[in-house]
N, C-alpha and C positions, 0 to 999 in steps of 0.2 A: 336478555337481560341487561344493564349496566353491565360498566368495566365493576363498577362499586360495587354491584352482587356477586360478581362474577369473583373479585379479591376477597369481599369476607367468604364464601364456599370455600375459594382454597385453601382461606385458614383453617378453618375446618376439618377438609379433607387433610388438610398436613396434618394437624393434630391427633389424629386415627378417625373423627368423627364420621359417622356414612351416613347420619341420616336424611339428608336431602343432594345425597348423591343421583338422586334417580333424578332428580329434577332438572341438570343441567345435560346437553347432549352436546358435545364441543365438534366442531366442524373433523379435527383433527385430533389423533391423540395416540402417543407415541408410548406403547406399553413395554415395560419393565426395562427401559437402559438406564446403565449408568450417570447420573444426570452429575457430570463437574461444572462446577462455575465455581470460579477461583476469585469473581466479587465478591463471592459469601461464605468462602469459604466448603460452600457446599459438595458433598462428595459419598454419594449415596445412590440408592436404588429407590427410583422417583416411576410413578406415571406422568405425564407431561401431557395438559389440555389447551390445545391451540384456539382461539374463538376470532374467524378473521385475521385478525396479520400480528393479533399480540398473544402472546403465554398468558393465558386465561386457570391454569390451575397447575401446581407441582402437588402431588397427592403418595402417598404411600396405599391408599385405598385403592379401589378399581375405580376408574371412569367410562359414561356412555362415550360412544363419539363416532359422526357418520363416518370415519373411517378409522378405522385401527390399525399401529404397524404396529405390528410387535420387534421390540428394539434389541430385544434380550442377550445380552453375552455384550454388545456395542454401548460405545461412549455417547450419551449424548453435551456437547459442547455449545458454548455461542459462536456462531456463523467466524469465523475469520478473519480478522479487518485487516486488509493489505494498504497503508499507509502512501506504496510506489508503486503504483501500477500505471507505467506508459500507455496511451493507444485507446485503450480500453474497445477495443474493435468484440465485435457478437466471437468471433471465434477466437479470441483470446481471454476473452469474460468465460466461453464454455469452459475452457481449459481449466482457467480459473474454479470455475465450481466445481466441477473433477479433483481438485485440488482442497477442496473444505471451504473458499471460499465463499464470500455473501455481499461484502463490500468491497469494493478498490478504488481508492482516491490516487489522483494522481497530486500529491504535494510537493514535488520539486521542480518538475519541469512545470507542474502549471498550465491553464488556457490562455488565450485570449482572442477573440472576445468575450467573455464570460457568457453572457446571457445566451447570445447563441450558438453555443457550445453546449450549455445543458438543452435549450429547446433541442437540440440533432438529437439529442439523445433520449427526450420525453415518452414512454411507451414499450422505446425499443428495444432496454436492456435486459440480462440475466441478471444481471447484479445491481444492486446499489454501485449510484459513482458519483464520483464529483471533484473538483480541484480546487486551486487555488488561482489566483488571477500570478502569470509568468511575469517574470524581470524581464523573460528573455524574449518571446513572443509580443510581449509590450511594447519590447527597445526597437526590436525589428521596425512595429508599429509605428512609432515614434520618429525612426530616422528613415522610414523610405514613405515618409509624407501622407500617412492614413493608411498605407495599406494594410487590408487584410488578408489573411493568407489562413485557408484554415485547415488547406489539405498540401499537402506536397505534391511535387508532379509526377513523382514514380512512385509514390508509395498512398494507399486509402486513407491511411493511418493519420489525425491530424497533426500538426506542426509542429503540438506540443512535444512531441515522441522524437522529433528528428533533429531536435537542438537547434540552437537557431542559425539558418543558412548563414556562412560566411559572410557574405556582404553586411558591413553594418556593424559583427561583433566586435571588430579591431580599432569599431573608433569612438574617438575617446566625447563623451558627450560634453558641449556647451551650457551655457547656464537656462539660454531657451527653454535646450533637449532637454535637462532635468526634470523641469518646470512643468513643462510636457506631460515626459514621462512620471510625477511622480503625479499631474489628474488623472491621466490613463489606469494609475496603479488604486489609486481612489476610486472610478469610475467604475471597477471593477470588485473591489469588495463592495461597491454597494450596489452591484447583482449577485450578493452574494457568495463570493468567492470565499474558501477558506482556509484563508490564508494571504500571501504573497510566497509563491515560489520564487528560488536562485540556483540558478546553473553559471557558477560564476567561473566557471573552467569555460564553458563555451562560450564566454562573451569579455576576453581580454583585455577587450578597449574601457571595459568599466573600475572605473579608481577605486580603490579603499572608501572614497570620499563617497562618491558614487553610492557604493554599498549601503554604504552610513545613513546616507539620505534617505534609501529607502527603506530599511530597517525602520527607520522615523517612522516613515508612514504607516507601517506594519503597524508597530508600537503605537501612534495615534487610535490606531482601532482595538487596540488589546488583542491581538491575533499573533501569531509567528509569523516567524522568515524560517523556511523550509530549505536550506541550502548546500547547493554540492560545490564543496568551497574552489578555490581559486586554482590549487595544484594540489599538489600529493605529499604528503609527510605534515610535521607535527605545526609547521609554520604555518600551511594555509588553514589548519584547526585552529591556529591562536591568533588570527586574523579574524576569521568569522566571531571568534569567541569576545574579542575586544573590541572589532565595530559591533555586535549586539548589546555590548553590556554598554557603550559611550553612548547607543541609540537609546539605552533601557526595553531593548526589546527582548519576546520570547526568541528561544533560536532553536529550531531542531538540526541536529548535521546528519546530513542520510550517508547510509552505505557505509560507516565508520572504516570497517574492514579495508575498503578498495581505496577509501578518502587518507587513510593514514599509512599502506603497505606495512611496510618495516618500520613505519614508529609505532603499528597498534600500542604494544603496550602502556606506549608512554601518552598515546591518544587516551586511552583510558584511564589514567590516571587522573592528566586535565580537563576531561569530562567529570568524573566527578567529585575533584576539588571544588572544579567551579559551580557544583550541583550546590556541594557544601558549604559553600561562602554564601549562598542566598536567590543563586543566577537558577534561572527560567530553561533548561537545558534538557534535552533529549536525543536522540540517539538509536537507533535502528543495524539490523543486518543481513544479509543474505547469505547463508549456508553454503556459498561457493566459493571456488578459487580464482575465477576466470569472473570478466565484466563485460559490458558489449555497450556499445555508440556507435556513431558515425562516422565514417572514417571521412568525411568530405566537414567534420564541423571543425572548428578553431583549436579542440583539442590535442587535433594534430598537427598545430600549427609549427615551424620551427625550433627544433628543440625538445622537442615532444621525448624525446631518445632519454634525452639528459633527465627530462621534467621523471619522468615513469621506469626511469631506471629500467629499460627495457630497449629489444632490436626487434629485426623489423618476423624473425620469425616467433616470438612471442604473441603472433597476431596472426587469427587462423577466419579466412572466409568463409563462413558458412554454407555460401553457396554452393560450393564447389570440396568445402573440406580442407583446403590448400590452406600451408603454412605461408603466410605471404616473404617475399626480399624487395631489395628497393624497386625491382622494376614494379614488380606485381602490386607493391603499395603505391608508387606512383598514377598507376593504371586503375589500380580500383579506386583512387580519390579521387581520381578527374570522376569516372562514372559513378558513385556516388553508394555509399550504401552500411548494411551492417556490420560490422567487425567484430572477433571475441576474444579479449585481450587475457592472456595470463598470464597471470602478474600480480598473483597473490601466494603466504604461504602458509598450509593446513593449518596446523598450530595458531597462526593468531584469528586467523577465522572460527577458530575452533573456541578461543577467548575469546570472541566480544560474541557468538551465540551463547553463552554461558554465562555472561557476564552479567549480576545481578542490574535489572532495570531497560537494558536493552533490546529493544522491541524488532520483532521480525517484521520484515518488506523485502517486496522480491523483487523491485526494480524489473522488472518485466515490460519484459521493449515487444512491438509487434512481430509472430511470424510473418514472417515473406515465404511463403508457396511450401509451408512448413520448413523450414530453416530459422537459426536463430540461436540463442540461449535457452536448456534446462531453467533454469528460476522458472521464468513465467507458464511452466506446467505440473513446476514436482515442488515447488520453496515449500511448502507448505506441511507436508505428505515428509518432507524429507528430515523434517525436521523430529516430525511424530516418530518415525521411521528408525530412522539412524542414530537418531543424537539420543531421543528416550528409550525406545524398545534395543538396540541393536547394541551403543556403547552406553548406556545408561549415564551420561552427563549430562540429562535436566531430567528434573520427575516431569510426571503428566501433566501436574497440575501449574508447575512454573512454565512447562513449554504451552501452555493454552495460555497463560495469563500473558507471557510475552505475545501471544495473537490476535486478544479477544479485548480483555480489559483495559491495558496498558494501551493501543492504542485508541482507546475509546475516549479514557481519562486525557488523553494528549487533547482531544479536541473540546470535550464536553462544556468545558466551562462557557465558551464561544458558540459552540454549535447544539441547538437544543435536542436536534434529530438523535446525538450520538450515548446521549442521557441514558437513553433505550435500547440500547447496545451492547453486543458488547459481555454480553450479563444471560442467564437462565432462571428467569425471576419474575413473578405475578408481574405485570406490567410491562414487562418488555420490550421487544419487538420480533417477533416469529423468526428470527434469523438464526439457525441453527444447523448443525453441523453430524451429523451422526457418524460413527468411523470405528471402523475394529481395530482394537488397540495391538491384535496378536498380526493385522495383515497390513496395517495399513504403510506404503510404500511409496517413493516418488519413482520412475520407470523413465523419465526423460533424461539425455543421455547426451554431447555433445553431438552425437553425429545421430540420433533421434530425438530434438530437443520441441517437438510437438506431441510425445506418447500421455496422456493423460495417468495420470495417478491413480492405484488402487488400492483397497480400503476402504474406502469415503464409501458410505452403504448410503447416505442419504441427507440432502442439504436444502433444505427451506430458505425462502427468502422472502418477506414479506409472506409469509402462512402459506404461500405455495411450493411445492416442491420444484427444481431444478434439477437434482438429483434425485432419482428413484430408485431403489434395489440395485444403487451401483451402477446405473443409465442414466446417461443426460435424457432433459425431459428438452427436447429439439426445441419446441415450442416459447419454450415458458421464458417470457418477458416480466414478469416481476418488479424488476428494480425500479429504483425510484432516485430521485437524485436527491443529494444531501449538499444542503446549503445552511447559509447562517441567516438565512430569510426567516422570517415565523413561518408558517405551515400554514398553507393556503386553505 
């Protein structure tokens, strides 16, 4: 039966008719769940019929299915969309699947070369995947005479997740290098990249003029710039907003709580006022008071303590759990690796999480032998368990919106695939997360960051289960690349 016919049937069933219900057998039926779809305002007990990779029916009446899954007492939500997932290795993505994520995108660091990165993931990913073209890796390419580095020397994750290596990060581009960098970014956009990603704090040699120049590249293609600001606090956020305004570019400021730190209340006011003035500006937050990055990156150049208002003891080395000293900082910086930065106040993180329009994104970094940061495994269950159920700071619908339709709408004007995601509706992709609102919770901690969430009963990606009955489907690889290119 055609999708048009299925839509017609779904309408009849939803209105209560059952005359032709027996004429269709769906591949999967989710029976008796509470469908919560913030995009449409739906919050109702419905049966969901899935045909192939699409939602084909929403019905109060029973549906026939080759596989019928009883989800009574559970919430059926759109699959969670993470706009800030670094690395995207199989193990990391499987942990995210157990946290309810169905689409993981690296919009901040980005990738380069773009087409090669997408090709390396095709047919191998549990989740839908995608990335911007990254200013950092593209800049590395330009400063190193066309050298492409897809993988770091000590970590299997793509260099996009490592931060730009120090060589070249501190150098200012001349006019010829700027012209070449512009060509490289445009080439990445031609290959389907989801915008342009900037980690300005990791490339201190990039002047405000260079950033504005590259923002204009994004503006010319009508895609946003996704930006980790130059420093921390309100002045760095003002720099990014000012450059984007002059370039007439759309802007997404990543992890607003860690970007603004002590200035978080003022940063939220600034974002709201810029939006009220007509700027296309969005932001996100992860629900933790610590960040994580590579210790060898330019972020820890001389002056980092003043920039962050931190000292060595605020840094933790996940592989051992130790807090750093001046001596161990120097030793581990020479070695290279991930470090956890305890740098935020809980009340500021809370304010960002509940603020209207602020999306949820993990900023998850690759796990190394089970060590790392808990946000890569527990961000979404933490929102549902800690902020919705335990503290009552968000309604269930508002929380789900921050994790689904808001990120989908951020991208859908220029990414056709996103018009079918972030929703539970007839014709939408069957990317669905089914969870127990009474049990869902994060279990990942700073001491045990790779522990999977609980209470996520089922997760479907393009109509295929990647989590079923609370257990990971180890061999499932239904994820597809999300790009700006027309679907082939």
